[in-house]
C-alpha positions in Angstrom: 4.0 9.0 -24.5 6.4 5.9 -24.1 8.9 4.5 -22.0 6.8 4.4 -18.8 8.7 3.8 -15.5 7.7 1.0 -13.3 5.4 2.6 -10.4 5.9 1.9 -6.8 2.7 1.6 -5.7 3.6 1.7 -2.0 5.0 5.3 -2.3 2.1 7.6 -3.2 4.2 10.8 -3.6 5.7 8.9 -6.5 2.2 8.3 -7.7 1.1 11.7 -7.7 4.1 13.1 -9.3 3.6 10.8 -12.0 0.1 12.4 -12.5 1.0 15.4 -12.4 4.1 14.7 -15.1 1.2 13.5 -17.4 -0.9 16.6 -16.9 2.1 18.8 -17.6 2.8 17.0 -21.1 -0.7 17.0 -21.7 -0.8 20.9 -21.6 2.3 20.8 -24.1 0.0 18.5 -26.7 -2.5 18.9 -29.3 -5.0 17.0 -31.6 -4.7 13.1 -31.4 -1.5 13.3 -28.8 -4.0 14.6 -26.3 -6.2 11.6 -26.5 -2.8 9.3 -25.8 -2.2 11.5 -22.7 -5.5 11.2 -21.4 -5.5 7.7 -21.8 -2.4 7.6 -20.1 -3.5 9.1 -17.2 -6.6 7.2 -16.9 -4.6 4.1 -17.0 -2.1 5.3 -14.0 -5.5 6.0 -11.9 -6.8 2.9 -12.5 -3.4 1.1 -10.9 -3.6 3.5 -7.8 -7.0 2.5 -7.1 -6.4 -1.2 -7.7 -3.3 -1.0 -5.5 -5.1 -0.6 -2.3 -9.0 0.1 -2.2 -8.7 1.4 1.4 -5.4 2.5 2.3 -6.2 3.9 5.8 -7.6 0.7 7.1 -5.3 -0.4 9.7 -7.5 -1.0 12.9 -6.1 -0.9 16.6 -2.4 -0.4 15.1 -3.0 -4.6 14.9 -4.9 -5.6 11.8 -5.9 -4.8 8.7 -9.5 -3.9 8.1 -12.7 -1.8 8.3 -16.9 -1.5 8.8 -19.2 -2.0 6.4 -22.8 -1.8 6.3 -24.1 -4.1 4.1 -27.9 -4.5 3.2 -27.5 -8.3 2.8 -27.8 -8.3 7.1 -30.0 -5.6 7.8 -32.8 -7.0 10.1 -30.8 -9.6 11.7 -29.6 -9.3 15.3 -27.3 -6.6 16.1 -24.0 -8.7 17.3 -21.2 -5.9 17.8 -21.0 -6.7 21.4 -18.0 -8.6 22.6 -17.3 -11.9 21.2 -20.5 -11.4 18.7 -22.8 -10.7 21.8 -25.8 -8.6 21.3 -25.2 -4.9 21.9 -28.6 -3.6 21.4 -32.3 -4.9 21.3 -32.9 -2.9 17.6 -32.2 -5.1 14.8 -28.7 -4.6 12.7 -28.3 -1.9 10.1 -26.0 -4.2 8.5 -23.0 -2.8 10.0 -19.9 -5.6 10.4 -16.4 -5.5 11.0 -14.3 -6.3 7.8 -11.1 -8.4 8.3 -8.4 -9.4 5.9 -6.1 -12.1 6.7 -7.4 -13.1 10.2 -4.5 -15.3 10.5 -2.1 -12.6 10.6 0.0 -10.5 8.4 1.9 -6.8 8.6 0.2 -3.8 8.5 1.8 -2.5 4.9 -0.8 -2.1 2.2 -2.3 -4.8 0.7 -0.4 -6.1 -2.1 -2.1 -6.0 -5.9 -3.0 -9.9 -5.6 -4.7 -9.2 -2.0 -6.6 -6.1 -3.5 -8.2 -8.0 -5.9 -9.4 -10.6 -3.2 -11.0 -7.7 -1.5 -12.6 -6.4 -4.9 -14.1 -9.6 -5.9 -15.6 -9.7 -2.4 -17.1 -6.2 -2.9 -18.4 -7.4 -6.4 -20.1 -10.6 -5.3 -21.0 -9.8 -2.0 -24.6 -10.0 -2.2 -24.4 -13.4 -4.1 -21.9 -14.6 -1.6 -24.4 -13.9 1.5 -27.2 -15.3 0.0 -25.1 -18.5 -0.3 -24.2 -18.0 3.5 -27.7 -17.4 4.1 -28.9 -20.7 2.4 -26.0 -23.0 3.7 -26.5 -21.9 7.6 -30.3 -22.6 7.2 -29.7 -26.0 5.3 -27.2 -26.8 8.3 -30.0 -26.1 10.6 -32.4 -28.6 9.0 -33.1 -31.6 11.3 -32.0 -33.6 8.6 -28.7 -32.0 8.4 -26.7 -35.4 9.3 -23.5 -33.7 9.5 -24.5 -31.0 11.9 -26.0 -33.8 14.1 -23.0 -35.9 13.8 -20.9 -33.4 15.4 -22.7 -31.3 17.5 -25.0 -31.7 20.5 -27.6 -28.7 20.5 -30.1 -30.6 22.5 -34.2 -30.0 22.1 -33.9 -26.1 22.5 -32.0 -25.9 19.0 -34.7 -23.7 17.1 -36.5 -24.6 13.7 -35.4 -22.4 11.2 -36.6 -22.8 7.5 -36.5 -19.5 6.2 -34.7 -16.3 6.3 -36.9 -15.1 8.4 -36.7 -17.4 10.9 -32.8 -16.8 10.3 -33.4 -13.2 11.7 -34.8 -14.2 14.7 -31.5 -16.2 16.1 -28.4 -14.7 14.6 -26.4 -11.8 14.0 -23.7 -11.3 11.6 -20.5 -9.5 13.5 -17.2 -10.3 11.2 -16.5 -11.2 7.6 -12.8 -12.2 7.3 -10.8 -12.3 3.5 -8.0 -15.2 3.8 -5.0 -14.3 1.9 -5.1 -18.0 0.7 -5.9 -17.9 -3.4 -6.2 -20.6 -5.2 -7.9 -19.9 -8.7 -8.1 -16.3 -7.7 -11.2 -16.7 -5.7 -10.9 -15.7 -2.0 -11.7 -17.8 1.2 -14.3 -15.5 3.3 -15.4 -16.8 6.6 -18.7 -14.7 8.3 -18.6 -14.9 11.9 -22.4 -14.9 13.6 -23.3 -14.8 17.2 -26.4 -17.0 18.0 -29.0 -17.7 20.3 -28.2 -21.7 20.7 -24.5 -21.0 21.1 -23.4 -18.2 22.7 -19.8 -19.3 24.0 -18.7 -20.4 20.5 -21.2 -18.8 17.9 -21.3 -19.7 14.5 -19.4 -19.7 11.7 -19.4 -20.4 8.0 -16.4 -20.6 5.5 -17.0 -19.7 1.3 -14.5 -20.7 -1.2 -16.2 -17.8 -3.7 -20.0 -19.1 -3.7 -19.3 -22.5 -2.7 -20.0 -23.3 1.2 -17.1 -25.0 2.5 -17.7 -25.7 6.2 -20.5 -24.4 8.9 -19.4 -25.1 12.5 -18.6 -23.0 15.4 -17.3 -19.5 15.0 -13.5 -20.4 14.4 -14.6 -22.1 11.0 -14.8 -18.6 9.4 -11.4 -17.0 10.5 -8.7 -20.1 11.0 -6.8 -19.8 8.0 -5.5 -23.5 8.6 -9.5 -24.9 7.4 -9.3 -22.9 4.1 -5.6 -24.2 3.4 -7.1 -27.8 4.0 -9.7 -27.2 1.5 -7.2 -25.6 -1.0 -5.3 -28.8 -0.8 -8.3 -31.0 -1.2 -9.6 -28.9 -4.2 -6.3 -28.2 -5.6 
């Protein structure tokens, strides 16, 4: 099967027609040709999957995303209320909002480059989330000069040394994947609500598994912070 036409991954009808044509050819073939036809069908299906991991995830007709349930964040505060406020007294079941390009993009399906960023996160989420927890615990340490230099939370700031400590004071409500793609690794912003700063919340920006910044929640969704880091690292 040669001369394979280029597929328009924004046109589901064309993709389905392509698969159906391969199947028709398959029925006419036998022997070694069957294996070649099956391989062609499998390749087409892989390309369809890579087009857009979640093609229906346009939320409120304004942003691309979905809700995920992540084991990494089970047992933390449930912060799905307005602006990351506590929505129930029971611990979180791991449900968070997942947002692509919080800085803004159209509602069209993800491009192949954008889809790769999402798939990278899907494969590496437990590792990234663990790095986020480590970064927050380090930032909360009384020895963290950067936090003390930039913020004044007063004497009521909690003592946080372990993940169990962390669970009592924060809750994840949104994960943002930025469209910036240096080195093929996504910039990922984690937005939390927290007891010590109800108004501005807590944010962590990651580049892959590297912590870029910790601060108020806007650290997680402002693309300018990711862009500046990309320039410095580039």
